[in-house]
C-alpha positions as CSV (number, residue, x, y, z in Angstrom):
1,M,-11.5,4.3,6.1
2,E,-10.3,7.1,4.0
3,A,-11.6,7.0,0.4
4,F,-9.0,6.7,-2.4
5,K,-9.8,8.6,-5.6
6,K,-6.6,10.3,-6.9
7,L,-3.2,10.5,-5.4
8,T,-0.2,12.5,-6.5
9,G,2.9,11.6,-4.6
10,I,6.6,11.0,-4.5
11,V,7.6,7.4,-5.4
12,G,9.7,5.4,-3.0
13,P,11.5,2.3,-4.4
14,V,12.2,-1.0,-2.7
15,D,14.1,-2.8,-5.5
16,R,13.8,-6.4,-4.3
17,V,11.8,-9.5,-5.3
18,N,9.9,-11.6,-2.8
19,V,9.6,-8.9,-0.1
20,D,7.9,-10.9,2.7
21,T,5.7,-9.6,5.5
22,D,8.5,-10.2,8.1
23,A,10.7,-7.8,6.1
24,I,7.8,-5.3,5.9
25,I,7.1,-5.5,9.7
26,P,9.4,-7.8,11.7
27,K,7.7,-10.1,14.2
28,Q,9.2,-8.5,17.3
29,F,7.0,-5.4,16.6
30,L,3.7,-7.2,16.5
31,K,2.8,-6.7,20.1
32,R,0.7,-3.6,19.7
33,I,-3.1,-4.0,19.7
34,E,-3.8,-0.8,17.8
35,R,-3.6,-0.5,14.0
36,T,-1.3,2.6,14.3
37,G,2.3,3.1,15.3
38,F,3.7,0.4,13.0
39,G,5.1,2.8,10.4
40,Q,8.3,3.5,12.4
41,F,9.1,-0.2,12.1
42,L,8.5,-0.6,8.3
43,F,11.4,-2.4,6.7
44,Y,13.1,-2.1,10.0
45,E,16.0,-4.6,9.4
46,W,16.8,-2.8,6.1
47,R,16.3,0.8,7.3
48,F,18.5,0.3,10.4
49,D,21.6,-1.6,11.3
50,T,22.0,-4.0,14.2
51,E,22.8,-1.0,16.6
52,G,19.6,0.8,15.5
53,N,21.4,3.4,13.4
54,V,19.9,4.6,10.1
55,N,21.2,2.6,7.1
56,S,22.0,5.4,4.7
57,E,22.3,2.9,1.8
58,F,18.7,1.8,2.0
59,D,16.7,3.8,-0.6
60,L,13.8,4.9,1.6
61,N,16.3,6.5,4.0
62,K,17.6,8.9,1.3
63,S,16.3,12.4,1.4
64,R,15.0,12.3,-2.2
65,Y,12.4,9.8,-1.1
66,E,11.2,11.6,2.1
67,G,7.5,11.9,2.3
68,A,6.9,9.2,-0.4
69,S,3.3,8.0,-0.6
70,I,3.7,5.6,-3.6
71,L,5.8,2.5,-3.2
72,I,7.2,0.5,-6.1
73,S,8.7,-2.9,-5.7
74,R,9.3,-6.2,-7.6
75,A,7.4,-9.5,-8.0
76,N,5.7,-11.3,-5.2
77,F,5.5,-8.4,-2.8
78,G,3.9,-9.2,0.6
79,C,4.7,-13.0,0.5
80,G,5.2,-14.9,3.7
81,S,2.9,-14.9,6.7
82,S,-0.6,-13.5,6.5
83,R,-0.1,-10.8,9.1
84,E,-2.4,-7.8,8.6
85,H,0.2,-5.7,10.4
86,A,2.1,-5.5,7.0
87,P,-0.4,-3.2,5.3
88,W,-0.9,-1.3,8.6
89,A,2.8,-0.5,8.7
90,I,2.8,0.5,5.0
91,L,-0.1,2.8,5.6
92,D,1.2,4.2,8.9
93,Y,4.5,5.0,7.2
94,G,2.6,7.1,4.6
95,F,2.2,4.9,1.6
96,R,-1.3,4.8,0.0
97,C,-0.4,2.9,-3.1
98,V,1.9,0.0,-3.8
99,I,2.9,-0.9,-7.4
100,A,4.5,-4.3,-8.2
101,P,4.3,-7.0,-10.9
102,S,2.6,-9.4,-8.5
103,F,1.5,-9.6,-4.9
104,A,0.9,-12.5,-2.4
105,D,-2.9,-13.0,-2.3
106,I,-3.5,-12.4,1.4
107,F,-1.4,-9.3,1.4
108,Y,-3.2,-8.0,-1.7
109,N,-6.6,-8.6,-0.1
110,N,-5.5,-6.9,3.1
111,C,-4.5,-3.8,1.3
112,F,-8.0,-3.1,0.1
113,K,-9.4,-3.7,3.6
114,N,-7.0,-1.0,4.9
115,G,-7.3,1.7,2.2
116,I,-4.2,0.9,0.2
117,L,-4.4,0.6,-3.5
118,P,-2.1,-2.3,-4.8
119,I,-1.6,-2.0,-8.5
120,K,-0.2,-4.9,-10.7
121,L,1.8,-3.8,-13.7
122,S,4.0,-5.8,-16.1
123,E,7.7,-6.4,-15.2
124,E,8.6,-4.0,-18.1
125,Q,6.3,-1.2,-16.8
126,V,7.6,-1.6,-13.3
127,E,11.2,-1.5,-14.6
128,E,10.4,1.8,-16.4
129,L,9.0,3.2,-13.1
130,F,12.3,2.3,-11.4
131,Q,14.3,3.9,-14.1
132,R,12.2,7.1,-14.0
133,T,12.4,7.2,-10.2
134,A,16.2,7.0,-10.3
135,A,16.5,9.6,-13.1
136,H,14.3,12.3,-11.5
137,E,14.9,13.5,-7.9
138,G,11.5,13.8,-6.1
139,Y,9.9,11.8,-8.9
140,K,6.1,11.9,-8.6
141,L,3.3,9.9,-10.0
142,T,-0.4,10.7,-10.2
143,V,-2.5,7.6,-9.6
144,D,-6.1,8.1,-10.6
145,L,-8.4,5.3,-9.4
146,E,-11.5,6.8,-11.1
147,E,-9.7,6.8,-14.5
148,K,-7.5,3.8,-13.7
149,T,-4.4,5.5,-14.9
150,I,-0.9,6.3,-13.7
151,K,0.8,9.4,-15.1
152,D,3.9,11.5,-14.5
153,E,5.0,15.0,-15.6
154,H,7.3,13.5,-18.3
155,G,4.7,11.9,-20.6
156,L,4.1,8.6,-18.9
157,N,0.5,7.3,-19.1
158,I,-0.2,3.8,-18.0
159,A,-3.6,2.2,-17.7
160,F,-4.1,-0.4,-15.0
161,D,-6.9,-2.9,-14.4
162,L,-8.7,-3.6,-11.2
163,D,-11.7,-5.6,-10.1
164,E,-14.6,-3.2,-10.1
165,H,-15.9,-4.4,-6.7
166,R,-12.5,-3.6,-5.1
167,R,-12.3,-0.4,-7.0
168,Q,-15.7,0.8,-5.6
169,F,-14.7,-0.2,-2.1
170,L,-11.7,2.2,-2.2
171,L,-13.5,4.9,-4.1
172,Q,-16.1,5.0,-1.4
173,G,-13.7,4.4,1.5
174,L,-15.4,1.2,2.6
175,D,-14.0,-1.8,4.4
176,D,-16.1,-4.9,5.3
177,I,-17.6,-3.1,8.4
178,G,-18.4,0.0,6.4
179,L,-20.2,-2.1,3.8
180,T,-22.2,-3.7,6.5
181,L,-23.1,-0.4,8.1
182,Q,-24.6,0.7,4.8
183,H,-27.5,-1.7,5.8
184,E,-27.7,-0.5,9.4
185,D,-31.4,0.3,9.1
186,L,-32.2,-3.2,7.8
187,I,-30.1,-4.8,10.5
188,A,-31.9,-2.7,13.2
189,A,-35.3,-3.6,11.8
190,Y,-34.4,-7.3,11.8
191,E,-33.1,-7.2,15.4
192,K,-36.3,-5.4,16.4
193,R,-38.5,-8.1,14.8
194,R,-36.4,-10.9,16.1
195,F,-35.6,-9.8,19.6
196,G,-38.3,-7.2,20.2
């Protein structure tokens, strides 16, 4: 898993509350066995019409948000089913950070396991980010996980809080398997003693 230390990127907005995992990655696209290839289906039913044509009204389809790596949304992001495909689709699309007032617990935990930084801010702070994103074409934020700050080029400076254990996981690029492999020598020694 790629470590997350500092990210400067364009902000892409999804101005909706209760964005569920079926909206993030619809069920008909869950047939793949790899973790990759899901980005093309992210927010599929919002990004495309019933004929498969691009919906020019959906914000992420607008050229000003092309290449966005920071996603902002409203409360209860990632609710619904517990599918891990949701963070896979977000990451595969190009987002490394999701900012919202609140997240569904399982989605929130799955983000850390897949190298995505989910940041909880107040409703007022998120509203300010939406306003700044709308006001400045190609609006960028710098998210610094080491300093736990979010800044822009227009004077914004927001501190965010994060559980230190999760913070260290991302800073070191560790998932559960990576954490286990840090003790590979002890595991090998145990297996040698136990099984010869």
